[in-house]
Residue, then its C-alpha position, 0 to 999 in steps of 0.5 A: x918682462x917684455x921689452x918692445x914687441x919681442x915675444x919672450x919664450x919661457x927659456x928666454x925668461x929663465x936666462x933673463x932672470x939669471x942675467x938680471x940677478x947674477x952677481x958673479x962679475x968675476x965670471x964675466x971677465x974672460x968671456x968678455x975678452x973672448x968676444x972682443x978677441x973673436x972680432x979681431x979680424x973685422x974692421x975697427x969701426x964695425x967691431x964696436x957697432x957690431x958689439x952694440x947691435x948684438x948686445x941690443x938684439x940679445x937684450x930684446x930677445x930676452x925681454x930685457x931693457x938694453x938701456x938698463x943692461x948698459x947701466x948695470x954693466x957700468x955698475x959692474x965695472x968696479x968689480x970687474x976691474x978688481x985686483x989681480x985681473x987683467x981682462x977688462x984692462x986688456x979690452x981697453x988696451x985693445x980698443x985704444x991700441x988696435x982699433x984706433x991704430x988703423 
């Protein structure tokens, strides 16, 4: 479970295993929105690139394949957009409204 040439510590392996097997998508909605909200003051094109860079660096540091993690996120979207949820739509609305406005 080592992606690329990055050394993975025992603690990182535990976090990676939890991330890999976690199925509680509802627990991700609010933190995902919080990440986007924290980047609000950064220039729009940098927000997206910074988010992708951080995701890749985090995946590699945990020994996870970033491409697989993007695929996993895609599969999680249906559950993340479940009934009575607003966070994922709020992220989309933010990107459509705020990032593309400038």
